[in-house]
C-alpha positions in Angstrom: -14.5 -14.8 -14.9 -12.5 -17.9 -16.1 -9.4 -18.6 -16.6 -9.7 -18.5 -20.3 -11.0 -15.1 -20.0 -8.8 -13.7 -17.8 -5.6 -15.3 -19.1 -7.0 -14.1 -22.8 -7.3 -10.2 -21.0 -4.0 -10.5 -19.8 -2.8 -11.7 -22.8 -4.7 -8.9 -25.2 -3.8 -6.1 -22.0 -0.3 -7.4 -22.6 -0.1 -6.6 -26.2 -1.6 -3.1 -26.3 0.9 -2.3 -23.5 3.8 -3.8 -25.4 3.1 -1.8 -28.0 3.6 1.9 -26.4 5.6 0.7 -23.1 8.9 -0.3 -24.3 10.7 -1.6 -20.9 7.5 -4.2 -21.1 8.3 -5.3 -24.6 11.8 -5.7 -23.4 11.3 -7.7 -20.4 8.9 -10.2 -22.6 11.7 -10.5 -25.2 14.2 -11.3 -22.6 12.2 -14.3 -20.7 11.5 -15.4 -24.5 7.6 -14.2 -24.6 5.4 -13.1 -27.2 1.9 -11.3 -25.7 -0.5 -13.9 -27.1 1.3 -16.5 -24.9 0.3 -15.4 -21.5 -3.1 -16.6 -22.9 -1.9 -20.6 -22.5 -1.8 -21.7 -18.9 1.4 -21.2 -17.3 3.0 -19.4 -19.5 3.1 -15.8 -17.3 5.7 -17.9 -15.1 8.2 -17.8 -17.6 8.3 -13.7 -17.2 10.7 -13.1 -14.1 9.5 -11.6 -11.1 9.8 -7.4 -11.1 10.2 -5.8 -7.8 9.5 -2.5 -6.5 13.5 -2.4 -5.5 13.9 -2.9 -9.7 11.4 -0.8 -10.6 13.3 2.3 -8.4 16.6 1.7 -10.3 15.2 1.6 -13.6 13.3 4.8 -12.6 16.4 6.4 -12.1 18.2 5.3 -15.2 15.2 6.2 -17.5 12.8 9.0 -15.6 10.4 8.8 -15.5 8.5 6.0 -15.4 11.6 3.8 -17.3 9.6 2.7 -20.5 6.5 1.4 -18.9 3.7 4.1 -19.0 1.6 2.4 -22.0 0.9 5.5 -23.7 0.6 9.2 -23.7 1.0 11.5 -20.8 -2.7 12.7 -21.9 -4.0 9.6 -20.6 -2.9 10.2 -17.2 -4.7 11.9 -14.4 -2.4 12.3 -11.5 1.3 10.9 -11.4 1.6 10.0 -7.9 5.2 10.3 -6.0 6.0 7.7 -3.1 9.1 7.8 -1.8 12.0 6.6 -3.3 11.0 8.5 -5.1 9.1 6.2 -7.6 6.7 7.5 -9.7 3.3 5.8 -10.3 0.8 7.5 -12.8 -3.2 6.3 -13.2 -5.1 7.2 -16.5 -7.6 9.3 -16.4 -9.8 6.4 -17.2 -10.2 4.9 -13.5 -12.8 6.0 -11.6 -12.9 3.5 -9.3 -9.8 4.3 -7.2 -7.8 1.9 -8.6 -10.4 -1.3 -7.4 -10.8 1.0 -3.9 -14.6 0.7 -5.4 -14.8 -2.9 -4.9 -14.1 -2.9 -1.3 -16.4 0.2 -0.3 -19.4 -1.9 -2.5 -18.7 -5.0 -0.9 -19.2 -3.5 2.6 -22.4 -1.9 1.1 -21.3 1.8 1.0 -24.4 4.3 -1.1 -25.7 7.3 -1.4 -26.6 7.6 1.4 -23.4 7.5 3.0 -21.1 10.3 4.1 -17.2 9.5 4.7 -14.7 10.8 6.4 -11.2 10.3 4.2 -8.9 11.0 6.6 -5.5 9.6 4.4 -3.4 12.1 2.8 -4.1 13.8 -0.5 -0.5 15.0 -0.9 1.6 13.0 -3.4 1.0 9.7 -1.9 -2.0 7.8 -3.6 -4.5 7.0 -0.8 -6.8 9.7 -0.3 -7.4 10.4 -3.9 -7.9 6.5 -4.7 -10.1 5.9 -1.6 -12.2 9.2 -2.5 -12.4 7.8 -5.9 -13.9 4.2 -4.7 -15.8 6.3 -2.2 -17.4 8.1 -4.9 -17.9 5.3 -7.6 -20.3 4.1 -5.5 -22.2 7.1 -5.0 -21.5 8.4 -1.5 -20.4 11.7 0.0 -17.0 12.4 0.8 -15.5 14.7 2.5 -11.7 15.1 2.1 -10.0 16.0 5.1 -6.8 14.5 4.9 -4.6 13.8 8.7 -4.0 15.5 11.8 -6.3 18.4 13.4 -8.6 15.8 15.1 -10.5 18.5 17.3 -11.8 19.2 13.6 -12.7 15.7 12.6 -15.0 15.3 15.9 -17.3 18.5 14.6 -17.3 17.0 11.1 -18.7 13.6 12.4 -21.1 15.6 13.9 -22.1 18.2 11.9 -22.2 16.4 8.5 -23.8 12.7 9.8 -20.8 10.9 8.7 -21.5 7.1 8.3 -17.9 6.3 7.2 -14.5 6.5 8.7 -11.6 6.0 6.3 -8.0 6.2 6.9 -5.5 4.6 9.5 -6.1 1.8 12.5 -4.5 3.7 14.6 -5.5 7.2 13.5 -9.2 5.6 14.2 -8.6 4.7 17.5 -7.0 8.1 18.2 -10.6 10.1 17.0 -12.5 7.6 19.0 -10.8 8.3 21.9 -11.1 11.3 21.3 -14.3 11.7 20.6 -15.5 9.2 23.9 -13.4 11.8 26.1 -15.9 14.7 25.0 -18.9 12.7 24.3 -18.9 10.4 27.1 -18.8 7.6 24.9 -19.1 6.4 20.9 -21.2 3.4 20.7 -24.8 4.6 20.7 -23.9 8.6 20.1 -21.7 9.3 17.0 -23.0 8.6 13.4 -20.4 6.2 12.2 -21.1 2.9 11.1 -18.2 1.6 9.0 -14.7 2.0 9.7 -11.9 1.5 6.5 -8.5 0.8 8.3 -6.7 0.1 4.6 -2.6 -1.3 5.4 -1.6 -4.5 7.2 -2.5 -4.2 10.6 0.0 -6.7 12.2 -0.7 -10.5 13.9 -3.0 -9.4 16.4 -5.1 -7.7 14.1 -8.6 -9.8 14.8 -8.8 -8.9 18.6 -7.9 -5.3 17.5 -11.2 -5.2 15.3 -13.0 -7.3 17.6 -12.3 -4.4 20.4 -12.5 -1.8 18.2 -15.8 -2.5 17.2 -17.5 -4.0 20.7 -16.5 -0.3 21.8 -17.6 2.0 19.1 -20.7 0.3 17.5 -18.9 0.1 13.8 -18.5 -2.4 11.6 -14.5 -2.4 10.7 -13.2 -3.2 7.3 -9.8 -4.1 6.2 -7.9 -3.7 2.5 -4.3 -4.6 0.9 -2.6 -2.7 -1.5 -0.2 -1.3 -3.0 0.5 2.2 -4.8 1.8 0.7 -8.0 -1.0 -2.5 -8.3 -4.3 -0.5 -6.1 -6.4 -2.7 -4.2 -4.9 -6.2 -4.5 -7.6 -7.5 -1.5 -10.0 -6.7 0.9 -11.6 -8.1 4.4 -15.2 -7.3 5.2 -15.7 -6.9 8.9 -13.4 -10.4 9.4 -14.8 -12.3 6.8 -11.3 -14.5 6.6 -8.1 -13.7 4.8 -8.5 -10.8 2.2 -10.7 -11.8 -1.3 -8.9 -11.0 -4.1 -9.9 -8.3 -6.3 -10.3 -10.4 -9.3 -8.7 -8.0 -11.6 -5.7 -8.8 -9.9 -4.2 -12.2 -11.0 -2.2 -13.1 -8.0 0.4 -15.8 -7.0 2.9 -16.5 -4.1 6.2 -17.2 -5.4 9.3 -18.4 -3.9 11.5 -15.2 -3.0 14.3 -16.4 -4.9 13.2 -18.6 -8.0 10.3 -16.6 -8.3 8.0 -20.3 -8.3 4.5 -20.3 -7.8 4.2 -21.9 -4.5 1.4 -24.2 -3.3 -1.9 -23.1 -1.3 -0.4 -22.7 2.5 3.1 -22.1 1.3 4.5 -18.5 3.1 6.3 -16.8 0.0 6.3 -13.0 -1.8 2.8 -11.6 -2.6 3.5 -11.5 -6.7 0.4 -9.7 -8.6 -0.4 -8.9 -12.6 -2.8 -6.5 -13.0 -5.3 -6.5 -15.8 -5.5 -2.8 -16.1 -4.7 -0.5 -19.2 -1.6 2.3 -18.9 0.6 0.5 -16.2 1.6 -2.5 -16.9 3.0 -3.9 -13.7 3.0 -7.7 -14.7 4.7 -10.4 -12.4 5.5 -7.4 -10.1 7.1 -8.7 -6.3 5.1 -6.7 -3.5 8.1 -7.4 -1.4 5.2 -8.6 0.9 5.2 -12.3 2.6 1.4 -13.9 2.7 0.3 -17.6 2.4 -2.6 -18.4 0.1 -6.0 -19.0 1.8 -7.4 -20.2 -1.4 -6.6 -20.9 -5.0 -9.0 -21.1 -7.3 -9.6 -23.5 -10.9 -7.1 -20.9 -12.7 -4.4 -21.3 -10.3 -3.9 -18.0 -9.1 -5.0 -16.5 -5.8 -8.6 -16.4 -4.6 -8.1 -15.8 -0.6 -4.9 -14.0 1.0 -3.7 -14.2 4.1 -2.2 -11.8 6.4 1.0 -10.3 5.5 3.5 -12.2 7.8 7.1 -10.3 6.7 9.0 -8.7 4.2 11.6 -9.2 1.4 13.9 -7.1 -0.1 15.0 -3.8 1.4 12.7 -1.5 1.9 10.4 -0.8 5.1 6.9 -0.4 5.1 6.4 2.6 8.0 3.1 3.5 8.8 2.2 2.8 5.1 5.4 4.5 3.9 8.5 2.9 2.3 11.6 3.6 3.8 14.5 2.2 2.6 18.8 2.2 3.0 19.3 4.7 0.5 17.5 7.1 2.5 19.6 7.0 5.1 22.7 7.0 2.8 20.9 10.4 1.3 20.6 11.9 4.5 24.0 11.0 5.8 25.6 12.7 2.7 23.2 16.1 3.3 24.1 16.3 7.4 28.1 16.4 6.7 30.4 14.2 5.2 31.2 12.9 8.8 27.9 11.8 9.9 26.3 8.4 9.5 22.9 7.5 10.4 21.0 4.3 11.5 17.1 4.0 11.9 15.5 1.0 14.4 11.9 0.5 13.7 10.0 -0.6 17.1 6.4 -0.9 17.8 4.6 0.7 20.7 1.1 -0.5 21.1 -0.5 -0.3 17.6 1.9 2.7 16.8 5.4 1.9 14.6 7.9 4.4 16.1 11.4 5.8 14.4 14.1 5.7 16.5 16.9 7.6 14.4 20.7 7.2 15.5 23.8 9.3 14.3 27.2 9.4 14.5 29.7 12.3 14.2 29.3 16.1 15.1 26.4 17.2 17.1 24.0 18.9 14.4 20.6 21.0 15.2 18.0 18.5 15.8 15.8 20.1 13.9 17.6 20.0 10.9 18.3 16.2 10.9 14.5 15.7 11.9 13.1 18.2 8.8 16.4 16.4 6.6 14.2 12.9 7.0 10.7 14.3 7.0 12.0 15.6 3.4 13.3 12.7 2.1 10.7 9.8 3.9 7.6 12.1 4.5 7.9 10.3 7.9 8.1 12.2 11.1 11.5 11.0 13.3 10.0 10.0 17.4 13.2 9.5 19.1 16.9 10.4 18.1 20.2 10.2 19.8 23.5 10.3 18.9 25.9 7.6 19.7 29.6 6.6 19.5 29.3 3.7 17.6 26.1 1.4 15.8 25.5 -1.9 17.2 23.6 -3.0 14.2 25.5 -3.2 11.0 22.5 -2.1 8.9 21.3 1.0 8.3 17.5 -0.1 8.3 16.7 -2.6 11.2 13.0 -3.5 12.0 12.3 -4.4 15.2 9.0 -5.0 15.3 7.3 -8.1 16.5 4.2 -9.0 14.1 
């Protein structure tokens, strides 16, 4: 789609949405923009970046959708709830899993494939979005969700599963368990493709090559968010993420919002061309560089995520925010203070929770943290005083 086509479509989508979404109309008005002006190259840059932190605060002030839902609730098929909480509606008319179908189609997935979808179908969007994307290609889907590894092995053999969908860590868990049970994976199991969506870190090219050689599969990955769906995908080491053409991607200075040149690291900022949930100039909080930029000035190939801006930290594909730790402290007792450290052991994110104050039952603390974040605690320590000044510290080396 050429520059006039995509910008014209953006202008039309924004005009339609602004008539029903007062928050979007307000953003345009404050920037001195009319929807039709977005069809002019460069006009989009006049709109300040909306961050994930901004959206969370706006939803708290004006629940549930902060005035961004561009239509009646009857148009909405699902409402996902990410930790924060942040409410993310998906329209019934979306049949491709917010672009996930593009990733599966690019890898050649089709009606002859059986996919084991190990992402959660509970509240967060991953399970259902990947399910929709797979079904759009004609593939059959087993909605297994995470865990119960022995059952996953049975399903792979009994149903001749050809596609695995899940985290890279869980794929390794399943593959290792299969190899222990059967002697090996490559040449024995039916799997041909593994889609491990998420940012796996700097050593990902080596890990991918190791996984492909060890288990006889093609390993693919993608980049997206709950608010935007699929932003880009990388099919078996093609080099960087090929950007979903329904997403207008810019790399912007995290402080000014000014678009940066190809090769410069900045915040990934995305505008969608979809109806219903108008995330326009939405700052993902992820830092990356454009590898290639199209004639229209938008990114066509995106490099790996190299860091984060904003208060949220992504752990096992779920965000933790400092206010989660503040809430935890209040819920436990008026004398308790909580800090969290995020480290990496091998390929797994590890959460260490540190607390000061009177000792409380560990099970109660862990349950409260899971209720607030949906994440499990790996280590829990009671200490006399904190050695860090921030409630949430990311010590991972990416």
